[in-house]
Each structure stands twice: as C-alpha cells, then as structure tokens.
N, C-alpha and C positions, 0 to 999 in steps of 0.2 A: 250390803251384808259382809261382815268379816268373813275372813277364811276360816276361823275357828267355829263361826256360827254355821257357816256353809257344812262344815264337816259334821258338827254336831246333828244338824238336820239330816245328813246322809246316814248317820249311825242310827238315829231314831227310825228312819224308813227300814234300815237293815233289821233292827230288833223286831220291827212290826211285820216283816215278811217271813220270819222263821216258820217252817212248817206250813207254807203257803204254797199256791201255784201261780205261775207267771205265764201271761199269754203275750206273744208277739206274732206279728204278721210278716212274713218274709217276702210276700209278693201279692199285689192286688190287681183287679180287673175292673174299671180301667185304672191306669194306663198300659200295664203289661198285657200282652196277649197270649192265651193259652194255647197249646198245641191241641190236636184232636183228642188227646188222651188227659187233658186238663193240666193243671200245675202239679209239681212235685215237691216233696220236701227237700230242703237245701242242706240237711244235717247229714253227717257222714256217719257210717255205721248202723243206720236204721233199716228196717225190713218193711218193704211197701206192698200193700194189698190192694191191686189195681181193678179187680173186678172184670177184667177184659175178656174173660172166658165166659162171662154171664152168670158166674157163681162167686161164692165168698171163698172158693178153695184157695189155699195160700200156702207157702212154704215158711211162714212166719211163726208157726205155733199159735196163731190167732184163730179161735173158734167163734164164729157168728151164729148166734141163736136168738130165738124170741122168747126164750125161758131163762129165768134168773140163775137156774143152776147149771146152764149151760148144756142142758141135755136135749132140748128140743131143737128141731130143725128150725132153719131161718124161714120166716112165713113166706109163701108165695106171693110175688109181685114185690119182693124187697130189692131185688137187684133188676134194674131197668135201664132203657136207653131211650134217648130223646125226651120229648115232654108230652104230657097229658094234662091239658087244661083244668085248672083247679084241683088236681091230684098230685102231681109232681112236675118239676122244671129242672132240666139239666143246666149245671153250671155253664155260664157263657162259654163258648168255643169247645166245649167238652162233648164230643159226640160218640164217645165210647160209653160202655156199661158203667153204672154208678150204683151207690146204695141209697135207698130212700126209706125213711122211717115216718111212718103215718098211720093214724087209725085205719086208713084203707088196708094196711098190712098187718102192722103191729105198732102199738104206741111207743113201745121199747124195743131196742135191740141191744143184745148184750154181747160184748166181746171178751172172752176169756182168754188170757195170755199163758201160754206154757212156762214162760220166763218173765218175772217181774220187770216193769220198766218204770222209767221216770219221765218219758217223752211220750207224746201222741201228737201226730200231725194229720191234718186232712185238707183237701180242697173241697170248698163249698161255696154255694151262691144262694142268693134270694133269702137271707137269713130273716127269721121271724123271732118276736120276743117269745113265743112259745117253744121254741127249740132250746134244748139243753143237752149238758153232758155231765156224767157224775163218774167218779173214780173211787174204786174200793181196792183194798187189800185184804184178802182173805175175809171178804164180807163186811170190813170195818171201813166206813167212809174216810175218804182222804181229802177230797176237794170236789168242787162242781162248778160250773159256769153256764151262762145262758147265751142266747143269740144276741141279746142286747150288749152284753159284756163285750163280745166279739166285734159287733158292728161298731161300737163307738170308738174302739181302737183302729179298726181298719178304715172306716170312712167318716169318722168323727160325727155320727148322727145315729139316732135310734133306728132301729131296723123296720124297714116298710115292705119287706117281700120284694124289694127291687131286683127284677130278674137280670139286670144289666151289670150288677155287682157281684163280685166273686173274690175270694182271697184264698191264700194258702195259709192255714193257722197253725201256729206252733204252740203246744202247751207243754210246759216242764214243771214238775214239783221241784221244791227246794227242800234244803235241810235234810238231805238224804233220804226223803220220803220215796217210796216205791208204790206201785199199784199193779194188780194183774187182773182186773176187771174193769171194763168201760161200759157205761149204760149210756146209749144215745137215745134221747127222748123228744118225742114231738106229739103234742096233745091235738094238734090240727095238721092239715096238709101243708106242707110237709118239711123234713129236714134231710137234705140231700148230701151226701159226702163222697168223694172219689180219692183214690191213692192214699188210703189210711196208712200212716207209718208209726212204728213202734220202735222203741230200743231204749238204751241207757246212753244218755249224752251228758256233756259236762254242763253244769250250772251256768245259767246265762252269766256271760261276763260282768255286766254292770253290778250284779249282786256279789259276785266274788270279790270285786274290786272294794265294795263297801266293807268286807272282812279286812282288807288291807287298811282301809280308812280307820277302823276301829283301833288298830294298833298305833296309828299315828295320834288319833285323839287321846289315847292312853298316855303315850309319851309327853304330849303337851301339857295334859292335866298335872302329870308329875312335876313338871317345871313350875307351874303355878300353884302348887299346893299351898304356899304361904298366904296366898290371897284368897282363901276358900270362903272368906266372910262376905266376898261379893255376891250379890244375888246373881243367879243364873238367868238369862233372858227367858220370859215366860213363854216366847215363841220360838224356843229352840226347835221344837218338834212340828212347826208349822209346815204345812204341806202345799206344793204347787202343782200345776198341771202337768201330766206327763201324756205324751202323744202316743207312745209306741209300748209302753210296758204297764200292766195292771196287775196288782195284786189283790187277793182276797183273803178274808180270814179262813182258818181252816174248818169251821164249822159247816156241816152240810144240812140241808133242809130239803124236803120233798119238794118235787117241782111245782106243786100247787101253793106252797107255802113260803118258796124262796123269796127274800126281799133283800137283794144285794144293795148295799151302799157303796156306790162306786167312788173309790178313793181318787182324791186328786193329787196324788203323790207322784213324786219322780225326783230325780237328780239331774236329768238331762237339760232342765231349763231353770235351774236356780239362778236368781239374778246375780 
C-alpha cells in the first residue's frame, strides 16, 4: 500500500470516529497481577472512587444511585466484598469492597457527576455480554458499550464470564464530547467494577495524530491537483484489524436492542 493510500485510510478512520467513544485497556489479568485493592487508572488528573469504606461515598462529585434522576439511594447489596456463587464475583486479586450491578440489587446503577467528564475508567472482571454502560449529557445519549466490546479488546474473545480474567478499562469520548451521567447495566448476575475513575483527559494520542495526518494529506492533494482525473482507489477507506482501539458510532440503543457492529478499524497494523 502506498504511503498516500495509508494516510488516506487513516483520515477515513479519523472522519469516522468524530463524536464517538474510544475504549482502551491499560492493564489486564493475566499476566499483570492486581493488588488487594485491584488495578487503578493510569491517567493523571482523574478522581477515583474505590469503595474501600464499604460505601460509594467519595470526594469526586460522583453520586451513585439506583434512580435515573440521581435522587434515590444506592440499592442495598450494591457494595460488596468477596464473592457469592451465582450472584457476584470479585475481580481477580481484589479483596477490597467493590460495586456490583445485577437484578439481585438493581439492574442499573446511575452515576451522576457534578463536573462533566470525557473519561471513565474502571477495574472489572468476569465480563458478560449482558453487561453494558451508557453515557449521557444532561439526559442526552452520548455513547454506550457492552461487555462484549470490552472483552474483544482486552482478551480478543467473546465474554464468557471467565473469573480469572480482569482488566482496567479506559473509556474516552472524542470530538470534545462530555458526559455527566453514566449508567451501568446488567440484566443478569452481575457486572462488577472497582476503582471507578472520572475526569477530563487529553484525547487519545492516535486520534490526535490523525488530525495532523489530515493536514499532510491536504498538502499532498494540493500538489497533485492537476491529476484529479485519476480515479481514487475504491478501497481507500478499507479497514484493517485493531487490537487495542475500538470505535463505535455515536447512536445509542436500549440495552435490549443494541446491536453493535464491531469495526475492524485501526491504523496500528496497516500493511
């Protein structure tokens, strides 16, 4: 593939991820080992809710509730420690308190933020396809993802509830999008998170670099303007597999009707 075509592919990807979210995985188990408190965000300037006091009380301006309007208390049994067979399972190595979302307590846990953010990170284990997260700004859907989305990135396989697997997941919006509410959803037992982190962080570097690439491509096209009669390659926007970065369209669907088409996009493995 020519350098120009590679760059064109990168720009097509950049155009496709505007106003979307990006999932990356900063650490996984195995092979990394968690401390007794689990894994933490590697992002600077974020605020972390660790649940270590056995409650969701925090200094991050994050209110945890079982009600969409943020006024209801968090359901009893939502902050737990250890594992209960068939009900919840602690992420590997984590012996501290953590959040569990399930019909046993509440199908949804809502996190309302006093300050809007573009980043949400969390330590999680034994992901399932019925786990999901949705993001809103003043009630307007921003983005969402499922346990399947995360597991394919972290472990390159569909989720099976494998209790030996865990990862610290970083979700960031792009295109200056912000959110001030997160809904964690699990329609069956269960979705466990610990060390939830919130904040405003720089846009992921690979996406920022694509913006620079757009300027380069524009300059190249200006130089080649006399040859505009040449047909552009029909596969200029073809997409190749990405191991670590996945983007989704901005549209949001209810948990029961979401049908994510996992893109096989990326610029890290272009031929």
